C-alpha positions as CSV (number, residue, x, y, z in Angstrom):
1,M,-239.6,-14.7,-78.4
2,R,-237.4,-12.9,-75.8
3,F,-236.3,-9.5,-76.8
4,A,-234.8,-6.4,-75.1
5,V,-235.2,-2.8,-76.2
6,V,-232.7,0.1,-76.3
7,G,-234.7,3.3,-76.0
8,T,-237.9,4.3,-74.3
9,G,-239.6,6.6,-76.8
10,W,-242.9,6.3,-78.7
11,R,-242.0,3.3,-80.8
12,S,-240.4,1.5,-77.9
13,Q,-243.7,1.8,-76.0
14,F,-245.4,0.0,-78.9
15,F,-243.0,-3.0,-78.4
16,A,-243.8,-3.1,-74.7
17,R,-247.5,-2.9,-75.3
18,L,-247.5,-5.7,-77.8
19,A,-245.5,-7.9,-75.5
20,R,-248.1,-7.3,-72.7
21,A,-250.9,-8.1,-75.2
22,A,-249.4,-11.4,-76.5
23,P,-247.3,-12.7,-73.6
24,E,-247.4,-16.3,-74.9
25,R,-245.7,-15.2,-78.1
26,L,-243.6,-12.1,-77.1
27,K,-241.6,-11.3,-74.0
28,L,-239.9,-8.1,-73.3
29,T,-237.0,-8.9,-71.0
30,G,-235.4,-5.6,-70.3
31,V,-234.9,-2.0,-71.4
32,V,-231.8,0.2,-71.8
33,T,-232.3,3.9,-70.8
34,R,-229.8,6.5,-69.8
35,T,-231.4,8.2,-66.8
36,Q,-232.2,6.8,-63.4
37,A,-235.5,8.6,-63.4
38,R,-236.7,7.1,-66.7
39,A,-235.4,3.7,-65.6
40,Q,-237.7,3.9,-62.5
41,E,-240.7,4.9,-64.7
42,V,-240.1,2.1,-67.1
43,T,-239.8,-0.5,-64.4
44,A,-243.0,0.7,-62.8
45,D,-245.0,1.2,-66.0
46,W,-243.7,-1.7,-68.2
47,G,-243.0,-4.2,-65.5
48,V,-239.5,-5.0,-66.8
49,P,-236.0,-4.2,-65.4
50,A,-234.1,-1.2,-66.8
51,F,-230.4,-1.0,-67.3
52,P,-228.1,2.0,-67.8
53,A,-226.1,0.4,-70.7
54,L,-226.5,-2.4,-73.2
55,D,-223.5,-4.4,-71.9
56,A,-225.1,-4.4,-68.4
57,L,-228.3,-5.8,-69.8
58,L,-226.6,-8.5,-71.8
59,S,-224.5,-9.5,-68.8
60,A,-227.7,-9.9,-66.7
61,Q,-229.8,-11.7,-69.3
62,R,-229.6,-13.2,-72.8
63,P,-232.6,-12.1,-75.0
64,D,-233.0,-13.7,-78.5
65,F,-232.4,-10.2,-80.0
66,V,-232.1,-6.5,-79.2
67,A,-234.5,-4.0,-80.7
68,V,-232.8,-0.7,-81.3
69,S,-235.4,2.1,-81.0
70,V,-233.5,5.4,-80.6
71,P,-233.2,8.6,-82.7
72,W,-231.8,8.3,-86.2
73,D,-228.4,9.9,-85.3
74,A,-227.9,7.6,-82.3
75,A,-229.0,4.3,-84.0
76,P,-225.7,3.4,-85.9
77,Q,-223.6,3.6,-82.7
78,V,-226.0,1.4,-80.8
79,V,-226.1,-1.1,-83.6
80,R,-222.3,-1.3,-83.7
81,E,-222.2,-1.8,-80.0
82,A,-224.8,-4.5,-80.0
83,V,-223.1,-6.4,-82.8
84,G,-219.8,-6.0,-81.1
85,L,-221.3,-7.6,-78.0
86,G,-222.5,-10.6,-80.0
87,A,-226.2,-9.7,-80.1
88,R,-228.7,-10.2,-82.9
89,V,-230.2,-6.8,-83.7
90,L,-233.5,-5.4,-85.0
91,V,-233.0,-1.7,-85.8
92,E,-235.8,0.7,-86.4
93,T,-236.2,2.4,-89.8
94,P,-234.0,3.9,-91.2
95,P,-230.8,2.2,-89.9
96,A,-228.8,5.5,-90.4
97,P,-229.9,9.0,-91.2
98,D,-228.0,9.7,-94.5
99,L,-226.1,7.9,-97.3
100,D,-222.7,8.4,-95.7
101,G,-224.1,6.9,-92.5
102,L,-225.6,3.9,-94.3
103,R,-222.3,3.2,-96.1
104,A,-220.2,3.5,-92.9
105,L,-222.5,1.3,-90.9
106,W,-222.6,-1.3,-93.7
107,A,-218.8,-1.3,-93.8
108,E,-218.7,-2.1,-90.1
109,V,-221.5,-4.5,-89.5
110,G,-222.9,-5.5,-92.9
111,G,-220.8,-8.6,-93.2
112,S,-221.9,-9.8,-89.7
113,G,-225.3,-11.0,-90.9
114,A,-226.5,-10.0,-87.4
115,V,-228.8,-7.0,-88.3
116,Q,-232.4,-6.9,-89.4
117,V,-234.6,-3.8,-90.0
118,A,-238.0,-3.3,-88.5
119,E,-239.7,-2.5,-91.8
120,Q,-243.3,-3.7,-91.2
121,Y,-245.5,-2.1,-93.9
122,L,-245.7,-5.1,-96.2
123,L,-246.7,-7.2,-93.2
124,M,-249.8,-5.2,-92.7
125,P,-252.9,-7.4,-93.5
126,G,-254.1,-5.5,-96.6
127,H,-250.6,-5.1,-98.1
128,D,-249.7,-8.7,-97.2
129,A,-252.8,-9.9,-99.1
130,R,-252.0,-7.7,-102.1
131,L,-248.4,-8.9,-102.2
132,S,-249.6,-12.5,-102.1
133,L,-251.9,-11.8,-105.1
134,V,-249.0,-10.2,-107.0
135,R,-246.7,-13.1,-106.3
136,A,-249.4,-15.5,-107.4
137,G,-249.4,-13.7,-110.8
138,I,-253.0,-12.7,-110.7
139,I,-252.4,-9.5,-112.6
140,G,-249.5,-10.7,-114.6
141,E,-246.0,-9.0,-114.4
142,V,-246.1,-5.9,-112.3
143,T,-245.0,-2.8,-114.2
144,S,-246.2,0.1,-112.0
145,V,-246.8,0.7,-108.3
146,Q,-248.3,3.9,-106.9
147,V,-248.3,4.5,-103.1
148,S,-250.0,7.4,-101.4
149,S,-250.0,6.2,-97.8
150,T,-246.8,6.5,-95.9
151,H,-243.5,8.3,-96.2
152,L,-240.1,7.8,-97.7
153,Y,-238.4,4.5,-96.8
154,H,-241.7,2.7,-95.9
155,A,-243.2,3.7,-99.3
156,T,-240.1,2.8,-101.2
157,S,-240.1,-0.6,-99.5
158,M,-243.6,-1.2,-100.7
159,I,-242.8,0.0,-104.2
160,R,-239.6,-2.1,-104.5
161,H,-241.0,-5.3,-103.3
162,L,-244.4,-5.1,-105.2
163,L,-242.5,-4.1,-108.3
164,G,-239.7,-6.6,-107.9
165,G,-237.2,-3.8,-108.2
166,G,-234.6,-5.3,-105.9
167,F,-231.4,-3.4,-105.8
168,D,-231.5,-2.0,-109.4
169,P,-230.3,1.6,-110.0
170,V,-233.2,4.0,-110.0
171,T,-233.7,7.5,-111.4
172,A,-235.8,9.7,-109.1
173,V,-237.6,12.9,-110.2
174,A,-239.6,14.6,-107.4
175,R,-241.3,17.9,-106.6
176,A,-242.7,19.4,-103.4
177,F,-245.8,21.6,-103.2
178,D,-247.1,23.6,-100.3
179,A,-250.9,24.1,-99.9
180,P,-253.3,24.8,-97.0
181,L,-255.0,21.8,-95.3
182,A,-256.9,21.4,-92.1
183,D,-254.8,18.9,-90.0
184,P,-256.8,18.2,-86.8
185,L,-255.2,14.9,-85.6
186,S,-251.5,14.0,-85.0
187,H,-249.9,11.2,-83.0
188,G,-253.2,10.1,-81.8
189,K,-254.2,13.5,-80.3
190,W,-256.9,15.9,-81.6
191,S,-255.7,19.5,-81.8
192,G,-259.2,21.0,-81.4
193,S,-258.6,23.2,-84.5
194,D,-260.0,23.0,-88.0
195,E,-257.9,26.0,-89.3
196,P,-256.1,25.1,-92.5
197,M,-252.3,25.3,-92.3
198,S,-249.5,24.9,-94.8
199,R,-248.7,21.3,-95.5
200,T,-246.2,19.9,-98.0
201,T,-247.0,17.2,-100.6
202,T,-244.1,15.5,-102.2
203,I,-244.7,13.6,-105.5
204,G,-241.9,11.5,-106.9
205,L,-241.4,9.2,-109.9
206,L,-239.0,6.3,-109.6
207,D,-237.8,4.9,-112.9
208,F,-236.5,1.3,-112.4
209,G,-235.9,0.8,-116.2
210,E,-237.5,-1.6,-118.6
211,G,-240.9,0.2,-118.3
212,R,-241.1,-0.4,-114.5
213,H,-241.9,2.7,-112.4
214,G,-243.1,3.7,-109.0
215,V,-245.1,6.8,-108.0
216,Y,-244.6,8.3,-104.5
217,D,-247.3,10.7,-103.3
218,F,-247.2,11.8,-99.7
219,T,-248.7,14.7,-97.8
220,E,-247.2,15.8,-94.6
221,N,-248.9,14.0,-91.7
222,Q,-250.9,11.8,-94.1
223,W,-250.6,8.8,-91.7
224,W,-252.8,10.6,-89.1
225,N,-254.8,13.2,-91.0
226,P,-258.4,11.8,-91.4
227,L,-258.9,14.2,-94.4
228,R,-256.4,12.4,-96.5
229,A,-257.0,8.8,-97.5
230,R,-254.4,6.1,-98.1
231,R,-254.3,4.7,-101.7
232,I,-252.3,2.0,-103.5
233,V,-252.4,1.1,-107.2
234,I,-250.5,-2.0,-108.5
235,R,-250.6,-2.3,-112.3
236,G,-249.6,-5.5,-114.2
237,T,-249.6,-6.8,-117.7
238,S,-253.0,-8.4,-117.3
239,G,-254.8,-6.4,-114.7
240,E,-254.5,-4.1,-111.7
241,I,-255.1,-3.9,-108.0
242,V,-256.6,-0.6,-106.7
243,D,-256.9,-0.6,-102.9
244,D,-259.2,-3.6,-102.4
245,S,-260.5,-3.9,-106.0
246,V,-258.8,-6.5,-108.3
247,V,-259.4,-6.5,-112.1
248,R,-257.7,-9.1,-114.3
249,L,-258.1,-10.7,-117.7
250,V,-259.2,-14.3,-117.4
251,D,-259.3,-15.0,-121.1
252,P,-258.7,-12.8,-124.2
253,R,-262.1,-11.2,-124.0
254,T,-263.2,-11.5,-120.4
255,P,-262.0,-8.9,-117.7
256,V,-263.3,-9.8,-114.2
257,E,-263.5,-7.6,-111.2
258,S,-263.3,-8.9,-107.6
259,R,-262.8,-7.4,-104.2
260,L,-260.7,-8.2,-101.2
261,L,-263.2,-8.8,-98.4
262,R,-262.3,-8.2,-94.8
263,R,-264.0,-10.4,-92.1
264,Q,-263.9,-8.1,-89.1
265,L,-265.2,-9.5,-85.8
266,G,-267.2,-7.7,-83.2
267,I,-269.6,-5.9,-85.6
268,D,-273.3,-5.8,-84.9
269,L,-274.2,-9.1,-83.2
270,N,-270.9,-10.8,-83.7
271,L,-269.7,-11.6,-80.2
272,E,-266.3,-13.1,-81.1
273,G,-264.5,-10.0,-80.0
274,V,-263.2,-6.9,-81.8
275,D,-260.6,-8.4,-84.1
276,L,-259.5,-9.0,-87.7
277,D,-260.2,-12.6,-88.9
278,T,-259.4,-13.0,-92.6
279,L,-259.1,-11.3,-95.9
280,S,-260.5,-13.2,-98.9
281,L,-260.8,-12.9,-102.7
282,D,-263.6,-14.8,-104.5
283,G,-264.1,-17.1,-101.5
284,R,-260.4,-17.9,-101.1
285,V,-258.7,-16.8,-97.9
286,V,-255.5,-14.9,-98.9
287,Y,-254.7,-13.6,-95.4
288,R,-255.4,-14.9,-91.9
289,N,-254.7,-13.0,-88.7
290,P,-251.7,-14.7,-87.1
291,F,-252.5,-13.1,-83.7
292,P,-256.2,-14.1,-83.1
293,G,-257.6,-12.8,-79.9
294,A,-254.9,-10.2,-79.3
295,R,-257.2,-7.4,-80.6
296,F,-254.4,-5.8,-82.6
297,S,-254.7,-3.0,-85.1
298,D,-253.3,-3.7,-88.5
299,D,-250.0,-1.9,-87.6
300,D,-249.8,-3.8,-84.4
301,V,-250.2,-7.1,-86.3
302,A,-247.4,-6.1,-88.6
303,V,-245.0,-5.0,-85.8
304,A,-245.8,-8.1,-83.8
305,R,-245.0,-10.2,-86.9
306,I,-241.6,-8.6,-87.4
307,L,-240.8,-9.1,-83.7
308,E,-241.7,-12.8,-83.8
309,A,-240.0,-13.4,-87.1
310,T,-236.8,-11.8,-85.8
311,G,-236.9,-14.0,-82.8
312,L,-237.2,-17.1,-85.0
313,W,-234.3,-15.9,-87.2
314,A,-232.2,-15.1,-84.1
315,R,-232.7,-18.7,-82.9
316,D,-231.9,-20.0,-86.4
317,E,-235.4,-21.3,-86.7
318,G,-236.6,-19.1,-89.5
319,P,-235.5,-16.9,-92.5
320,A,-234.2,-13.4,-92.1
321,P,-237.4,-11.2,-91.9
322,Y,-235.9,-8.0,-93.4
323,P,-232.1,-7.9,-93.9
324,F,-230.0,-4.9,-93.2
325,A,-229.3,-4.5,-97.0
326,E,-233.0,-4.1,-97.8
327,G,-233.4,-1.3,-95.2
328,C,-230.4,0.4,-96.7
329,Q,-231.8,0.2,-100.2
330,D,-235.2,1.6,-99.1
331,H,-233.6,4.6,-97.5
332,L,-231.3,5.1,-100.5
333,L,-234.4,5.6,-102.7
334,A,-236.0,7.8,-100.1
335,L,-232.9,10.0,-100.0
336,A,-233.0,10.3,-103.8
337,I,-236.6,11.5,-103.7
338,Q,-235.8,14.1,-101.0
339,E,-232.7,15.3,-103.0
340,S,-234.6,15.6,-106.2
341,A,-237.5,17.4,-104.5
342,T,-235.0,19.9,-103.0
343,T,-232.8,20.5,-106.0
344,G,-235.4,20.1,-108.8
345,Q,-233.0,17.8,-110.6
346,P,-233.2,14.1,-111.4
347,V,-231.1,11.9,-109.1
348,R,-229.6,8.6,-110.2
349,T,-228.8,6.0,-107.7
350,K,-226.1,3.4,-108.2
351,R,-225.2,-0.1,-106.9
352,E,-224.1,0.3,-103.3
353,P,-221.8,-1.9,-101.2
354,W,-224.9,-3.7,-99.8
355,S,-226.2,-4.6,-103.3
356,P,-226.0,-8.4,-103.9
């Protein structure tokens, strides 16, 4: 899949690294960056040509799609420009910083069908496996999803799709709490300090109606901080999934517990290389690594999958991986959580222009 990137920040570097690691599946063709100095660095470090503007890149080459990886406030204008130039677009999360921005961007490009959102969390191996079990009905109809893992729009994406919440109006009630916590690791760098500092935990309840609800629980820097675990609880009418534990009722008097088992290569005397192989439940494979041999982390696998799926969609060879409307709805719920935590009042969302 041939793709270009607008932006050269931290996430753009992920895209470049994945393309280098899986060159037979992903090819970064070029990068748009504003300054000549950064363009020279990108060409030297990433091995791809750099362009001062998107129209210059698209005049010189024709990638399958353009990945927009720029700051939130700049993303809408780049998306508008890319769609106006006839490109298929994959925009980083969220597609616009606030509700007015989402509505305005949808009014301009929503009808084009040319925009996808790089929401990768449910493509991570563990979450993908859990979603497959949910869709197979192994715990019955899902009524509750609790996510304490990642922040805002990523977490609401997980809650919505595992719960089947779609675009239904939601009532959010949230609170924020400050407490001391040692926070020794951030963005892959150790601080060298174990001194506790103030960190904010936001807890939100999302009421989807008809007994369905989501619980959002996130502590500042929880992605990185090794002192705070990631947890997920999915409750259904006949069982629940708690992280890798699966409990379900197989007949009126027999609850059965199983575990999702991860086959990880490269441990002890396994010489197949350091890699994920499969996830299984009761001897049945429910997830198989689609990039064997690439030595990807779970997040790398998820991002590589959204890149490849976007390429297939852009070539009209596959379904839309994560439509623009889905990303808008995720951020709508995230904004409702933030507003409720700030005001202390419930926030009710409504059907927006992107709702089916």
